[in-house]
C-alpha positions, 0 to 999 in steps of 0.5 A: 494641561493638554499634551500634544504629540508632535512629529520630530526626527526622533519621534513619530506621529501617533499613527507611527507609534501605534503601528510600532506598538502593534508590531511589538505586541504581535511579535511578542505574541508570536514568540510566546506561541512558538515557545509554547509549541516548542515546549509541547514538542519537547515534552512529547518527544521526552515522553516518547523517548522514555517509553522507547527506552523502556521498550528497547525501541529505536526512537530515531528509527520511528521518527524516520519512519514517520517522516518517510513517504507512505509508499515503499519503493516496491509499490510501483507498476514496474514491480508489478504493483496494482493499487487496491481498488484499481480495476486492471484488465487481463488485456492491459498488457502495457502493465508489467503485472499482466505483460510478465505473466506466462503467455499461456496463462495470460491467454487462458485468462483472457479467454475466460474473461471474454466468456465471463463477460458474455455471462454478465460477469466482470473479471479483473486482475487484482494481482499478477506478476510480482518482482522478487522485491515486491513479493518479499515486501508482501511477505514482510508485511504478512509476518507483521500482520500474522505475528510469525513467519510460519503463519505468514507463509500460509498466505504469502510465499517466499520469492523463491517459490512464489508462482506470482514471481514466475508469472504462473499465478494470477489473483482474480476479482471480483467475488462473482468472477471467482465463483464463475471461474470455480465453475467454468475455469476447467474449460480453460485449464484454470484452477483455484490452487489454494483453499484459503484463497478463492481468488488465486488461479493457476494454469494447472491442467489441460482445458477440459480436465479436472482440477486437483483438490486445492491445497489448504494454504500456500504451505500445504 
């Protein structure tokens, strides 16, 4: 006996029936996939919650941190932020990191930059003026990195005493430029003021004078 599929008001062609079957199969498959994904996420959060409960960590805070933008509000040009690896010249006076430096310091670094260039040495500014908020953010990061405020202060000063916040310090790159300044900086009144930061320079003397012995670090 042969069976024939016919078209009617309550039925459909063989193609319609097959399309309907395909859609149902795909829908069921999608639902199963979503269910599996949901189970994995639930189990993952459950494990994280257990670990957080044992360690006293606020899990909602962690989730919020993970979903937040990686750049903080202080990482902006207005705060004096210069992205890592970006070449900024002491002549880029449209940037707050340069424009807000003490005018005498900026002029000294500009003169030194031109002289270094004549010797084939490129000099860039890796950090200049910083806002109070930006300096505090750097200090907070340093506390996490070094494990204590005491250790962090050897590398990053508080906003209240930072020479960067007052515009009286500039960090210079590259390494050959730092070496050049260590040899010739006195001609411009520029001195390396911290022994553990070969890139940190301040206008510490009159041009042609002798730089004082650098402090071992930012706290002494």
